[in-house]
Steps between C-alpha positions, in 0.01 A plus 500: 500500500180448301438165332392573143228243435424644154836373372385140539135550402383811317140382533485535879247773568532518877690363796505518876792701636636672809605862519872525574534880487301818446722779371465849358505335158243226554421158640743207490371141519678170561360369171294645219330448165558868410758555225723804564593746225800363313630379167269742323184349655278720716440410864179328606208665675230341714401479866624373835207357696516490881337233717200725572442562129659844492679563171812701426505596131845451346570738214847376403772252594873570505823329597632603838805722545732557793603836643762540228255425221629152429243228421404256774313169495182670628194570287313816599123532453416870458159604637279732297468851650234570760557189716759639736296434817440134412862443398625662823316233701677211327771320696759233419362150542150590384350244262357626172374359173693651210274510193606642165281672241493188286348653185771766496777245563369260234503776240865563580577127481346485153688808381829390656488164323412679176811714541708181502325387180589836350865435583472191278330691218750789523832332588681815610630617836254687721618826658186585693166347592185562702224256593177658631142375528401688185799482269854374460781670315838375388780713358713307253855596412458506123474729200279301261131593476231276648145434382207497747283258305782254441599499868138463614449205265821331613403535866150365430653190340716433806205554735279261301774235498444452876865481597550402867718709732751342735650671804848368577842630599861494394823556689705817480762298314247376243389856435860617464551224243187607311492883510261513202221382733486854639284698258494821703771765491337702781408232758745233609390177669536511880794302631615398842306182571690284253186432294328726248131454418415441135186496288487262204227510237469183293785254471307209649589161346528564126319835510698804384660726758338843470678691774729443797627778721558594863190663649360554847155617388161332498372315191210291374547124477422473128503751215137413418403678822626833366203565273485770236794741516585762240793729429346840561798717415851493358721801565847605395634610838848572369723420206573161655180420692157379391221489761222242470186548712267206567137522608185293534281474190176694536 
């Protein structure tokens, strides 16, 4: 089992950890700041630093799977090619410093939070999404046309309003009683622990609630941190789907 430190603090850039397993897939740690691919968000990259300063470059991070392909509680750090000799020398119990590529992660945090703002601007169900360091895309189940300039302006207003984000959780029963909190048709919130992580934007004191939905991804602490984001493309993917692509302003 890998303790997922990024769930509690998305701003942690590194941590000390112990190797618990080295498999054909990658390196498993007892705790990590690396986010694994999931919920539409790409996995983190970075390095594992050994006590002697040797670095293992991590190209991707994934959730572990058992022999039958079922997900486990492990998080697997996938080494970049060309490091096989160094990886082969790693053993369980070895101490490492796990350090993410912070610039890459922070770009994804900014885009992921923007995608939640977009869910407020376009209040339709989402049937597909992808969060990468360079762009984010959301597919909305809708038939009406959308306007790039109008969406960009609406997002800019929400960013400038400096709405705080709050990480919390609700019970399975609370989610069942409020199914509209789930905005995604393609990704369902993970269950099994009795609590489901949520991200709330706004809603503090008398401030308006901008968005509230289950989400396990990493986010900025305040919308003002997002910076300048624009809608780069709107596509008609099908008769009932409109794709919105977000990117950083040049």
